[in-house]
N, C-alpha and C positions, 0 to 999 in steps of 0.2 A: 265210508270215508273215501274220497278220491285223492290220489297222490298226483300232483302236477309237477312236471319238470320243464324248465326253460333252458334253451341252449343258444350258444353263439350270441348274436346281437341282441336277442331277447333277454338273455341273462344279464348282459352288460347294461342294457337300457333300464331294466326293472330293478337291478341291484340285488337280485336273488336268484338262486339256482332252482328253487322249488318250494312247494308249500303243500299243505293238505287242506281240503275243504270237506265239510260234512256233505254227504250225498243227500239229495232230496229229489222229489219228482220234477222240479224245475230244471234239473240237470240230466235230462233223459238223452241228450245227444252232445257231441263235442261242440256243435254249433251253439247250443244253448249255454254250455259252459263258457265258451268264448264271449258270448253276449254278457254274461254275468261279470266276467273279468273286464271287458271293455267299459262297463258301466262305472268302474272305479275312476275313469277319466285320466287325465294327465298322461304320464308315461305309458300307461296301459294301452293307449291307442296304437302302439307299435304292433299289437296283435290283430289290428284291422287290415293288415297288408293282404293284398290279393294273393300273393304267392306263399302264404303261410303253409307250412307243412305240419302234419300232425301224425301221431301214432297212438294207438290204444294197446296197452299190454305188449309193447315192443313190436307191433305190427303196423306198418304204414296204413293209413286209412284216410277217408274223407271226413269233412266236418259233419256229414250226415250219419256217421257211425253212432250206434246206440251206446250209451254209457250206463254202466251198472256199478252198484256199490262195490268197493274194493278194487276198482280199475286203476291202472296207472296211465296217465296221459302225458305226452311230450309234445311241446310246440317248438318248432325250429324253422328258421328261414331257409329258403331254397339255396342250395349250394351251387355256385357257378364257377366255372374255371375260365382261364383265358391264356 
């Protein structure tokens, strides 16, 4: 099982703060997980942003990070200040 959390604008756009997905071989990286989510269409396209940030087990990482059963994943937009 993979636990996914959405933060900030992603949470607002998707209307949920998290979910769980059954882990499978097609989810071997965060990039593949994101592709599965994007395939849902509609509001899920917010996760296609270039500046998307992600974490695996509370450690910042790239989309190329390997994903294992039991992992916790977080997606959040880049925070900017001004």
